[in-house]
C-alpha positions in Angstrom: -12.1 41.2 -8.9 -15.3 40.2 -10.8 -18.3 42.6 -11.0 -20.4 39.7 -9.7 -20.9 40.0 -5.9 -20.4 36.9 -3.8 -23.4 36.0 -1.7 -22.9 34.4 1.7 -24.9 33.0 4.6 -23.5 33.9 8.0 -22.1 30.3 8.4 -20.4 30.3 4.9 -18.9 33.7 5.6 -17.5 32.4 8.9 -16.0 29.4 7.1 -14.5 31.7 4.5 -12.9 34.0 7.1 -11.4 30.9 8.8 -10.0 29.8 5.4 -8.4 33.3 5.1 -6.9 32.9 8.6 -5.4 29.6 7.5 -3.8 31.1 4.4 -0.9 32.5 6.5 0.9 35.6 5.1 -1.1 37.2 2.2 0.3 40.0 0.0 -1.5 43.3 0.2 -4.0 44.0 -2.5 -3.2 47.7 -2.3 0.5 48.4 -1.9 1.2 51.6 -0.1 -2.4 52.1 0.9 -3.3 52.4 4.6 -6.6 50.7 3.8 -4.9 47.7 2.3 -5.6 45.5 5.4 -9.3 45.8 4.6 -9.1 45.9 0.8 -7.2 42.6 0.8 -9.9 40.8 2.7 -12.6 42.4 0.5 -10.9 41.1 -2.6 -10.6 37.6 -1.1 -14.3 37.6 -0.2 -15.3 39.1 -3.6 -17.1 42.1 -2.1 -17.0 45.8 -2.5 -16.3 48.2 0.4 -17.1 46.7 3.8 -20.8 45.8 3.3 -21.3 42.0 3.7 -24.0 40.5 1.4 -25.8 38.2 3.8 -29.5 37.9 2.7 -32.2 37.4 5.3 -30.2 38.6 8.2 -29.5 41.9 9.9 -26.9 44.1 8.2 -23.3 43.2 8.9 -20.2 45.3 8.5 -16.6 44.2 8.1 -13.8 46.0 10.0 -10.1 45.2 9.7 -7.1 46.6 11.4 -3.4 45.9 11.8 -2.5 44.4 15.2 0.0 46.5 17.2 -0.7 49.6 15.1 -1.3 53.0 16.6 -3.7 53.9 13.8 -7.2 54.8 14.6 -10.1 52.9 13.1 -12.9 55.0 11.6 -16.3 53.9 12.8 -18.4 56.3 10.8 -18.8 59.9 9.5 -21.3 62.3 11.0 -21.5 66.1 10.8 -22.3 68.0 14.0 -25.6 69.7 14.8 -27.1 72.1 14.1 -27.0 70.2 10.8 -28.9 73.0 8.9 -25.8 75.2 9.4 -23.4 72.8 7.8 -21.3 73.7 10.7 -17.8 72.6 9.6 -17.6 74.3 6.2 -19.8 77.4 7.2 -18.3 78.1 10.6 -15.4 76.1 11.8 -13.4 76.4 8.6 -13.9 80.1 7.7 -13.9 81.4 11.2 -11.5 79.2 13.0 -9.5 77.7 10.1 -5.8 78.5 9.3 -3.7 78.6 6.1 -3.4 75.1 4.6 0.2 73.9 4.5 0.0 73.5 0.7 -1.6 76.9 0.1 0.1 78.6 -2.8 1.6 75.2 -4.0 -0.8 72.4 -4.4 -3.8 74.6 -3.6 -4.6 78.3 -4.1 -3.0 80.9 -1.9 -6.2 81.4 0.1 -6.8 77.7 0.8 -7.8 77.3 4.5 -7.6 74.2 6.7 -9.5 72.9 9.7 -7.9 69.6 10.8 -8.2 68.5 14.4 -8.3 65.1 16.0 -9.6 65.7 19.5 -10.9 63.9 22.6 -12.1 64.5 26.1 -8.5 64.1 27.4 -7.4 67.7 27.3 -7.5 70.5 24.8 -5.5 70.6 21.5 -2.8 73.2 21.0 -5.5 75.4 19.3 -7.8 75.1 22.3 -10.4 72.5 21.0 -11.7 69.6 23.1 -14.6 67.1 23.2 -16.9 67.3 26.2 -19.8 65.1 27.4 -23.0 66.5 28.9 -24.9 63.6 30.5 -27.8 65.8 31.6 -28.4 67.2 28.1 -27.2 63.9 26.5 -24.9 65.6 24.1 -21.3 65.3 22.9 -20.0 68.8 22.4 -17.0 70.6 20.9 -15.5 73.1 23.3 -13.1 75.9 22.6 -10.9 77.7 25.2 -8.9 80.5 23.8 -6.9 80.9 27.1 -4.9 77.8 26.6 -4.0 78.2 22.9 -0.3 77.5 22.4 2.0 80.5 21.9 2.9 79.4 18.4 -0.7 79.9 17.4 -1.1 83.5 18.8 -1.2 85.0 15.3 -4.0 82.6 14.3 -5.9 83.4 17.5 -5.7 87.2 16.8 -7.0 86.5 13.3 -10.0 84.6 14.7 -10.8 87.6 16.9 -10.5 90.0 14.0 -12.9 87.9 11.9 -15.6 87.4 14.4 -15.0 90.0 17.1 -15.1 87.3 19.8 -13.3 84.2 20.9 -16.5 82.3 21.8 -17.6 79.2 19.9 -21.3 80.1 19.5 -23.4 78.2 18.7 -21.5 75.2 20.0 -21.4 72.2 17.7 -22.8 68.9 19.2 -24.1 65.5 18.6 -27.1 64.1 20.5 -26.5 60.7 22.2 -29.5 59.2 20.4 -28.5 60.5 17.0 -25.0 59.1 17.5 -26.4 55.7 18.6 -28.7 55.6 15.7 -25.8 56.3 13.3 -23.4 53.9 14.9 -26.1 51.2 15.3 -27.0 51.4 11.7 -23.4 51.1 10.6 -22.2 48.8 13.3 -25.1 46.9 14.8 -23.5 43.6 13.8 -19.8 43.4 12.8 -17.1 41.0 11.9 -13.7 42.4 13.2 -10.4 41.0 11.9 -7.1 41.8 13.5 -4.1 41.3 11.2 -0.4 40.8 11.9 1.7 42.6 9.3 5.2 42.6 8.0 7.1 43.4 4.8 8.4 40.5 2.6 10.7 41.7 -0.2 9.6 45.2 0.5 5.9 44.5 0.1 3.4 44.5 3.0 1.8 41.2 3.9 -1.0 40.4 6.3 -1.8 37.4 8.5 -5.4 37.6 9.7 -5.0 35.9 13.1 -7.9 37.3 15.0 -11.6 37.0 14.0 -14.4 38.4 16.2 -18.2 38.3 15.6 -19.7 41.3 17.3 -23.4 41.8 18.1 -25.6 44.2 20.1 -23.7 47.5 19.8 -24.0 49.2 23.2 -25.0 52.9 23.4 -23.6 53.2 27.0 -20.3 51.6 26.1 -20.0 53.9 23.1 -20.6 57.0 25.3 -18.1 55.7 27.9 -15.5 55.3 25.2 -15.9 59.0 24.4 -15.7 59.9 28.1 -12.5 57.9 28.5 -10.8 59.4 25.5 -10.7 56.1 23.5 -13.1 57.4 20.9 -12.0 60.6 19.1 -13.6 63.2 16.9 -11.6 63.9 13.7 -12.3 67.1 11.7 -10.7 67.2 8.2 -11.9 70.1 6.1 -10.2 72.5 3.7 -11.6 75.3 1.5 -11.9 73.1 -1.6 -13.4 70.1 0.2 -14.8 68.8 3.5 -13.5 65.3 3.9 -16.1 64.7 6.6 -16.1 64.6 10.4 -15.2 61.1 11.6 -15.6 59.2 14.9 -12.5 57.2 15.3 -11.6 54.5 17.8 -8.3 53.4 19.3 -6.6 50.4 17.8 -8.1 46.9 18.3 -10.6 48.1 20.9 -13.8 47.7 18.8 -15.0 44.6 20.6 -15.4 46.6 23.8 -18.3 48.4 22.3 -20.5 45.3 22.0 -22.5 43.3 24.5 -22.1 40.0 22.6 -18.5 39.2 21.5 -17.5 35.8 20.0 -13.9 35.0 19.0 -14.0 32.5 16.1 
């Protein structure tokens, strides 16, 4: 791909996306990469990452996903409050983390991990869950030690030895307005492409069969998606690196978060 960035108007971008749809099956630009479905379109458009260069218009993002895939789509990264505490690396990882599965092999023997993908629909086997407080307008992370699975009893005892308690205090959270500002900045306007996928001669190919133009991101629909368990919180930290806390949405449901949906 050239270093020169292609410039589009909204209309010329729509026409280019329609051309990509008419191309039929397209070989992935990133073999073996889960992000290949988006990378392939970016290469065809001549853009970097998913920011669409459309001058004199509100910011647009490009999101792509395989149709009939169980994979979650990452909407954005956002660390919980209180932000000054750098909560995940300073509290969740050292106090509630566990030995990384590659500790002593790929990583040092003392490498710790805190990886949880959780929602409002029940606690994880380590007792973590997402909760909504409509009165306080907060999305909170809850911990209930009483329902930790038996296979993690040694880990739970270790947590108690480290902190002398099994309470999550302070409780990490995100304010509704902060989440909406972050999501609105990243996703206020969005082109969403759904791709069929199959392997041809062992190489993944995509057919971009669905194109949606999404406008007016809805705060209420976003919060409802969290309440219904369609939007999950994904922690991914280890001692050597915090990969960031992600808000991830269930497959092909992104249009449900917008008030103005146009299928092209």
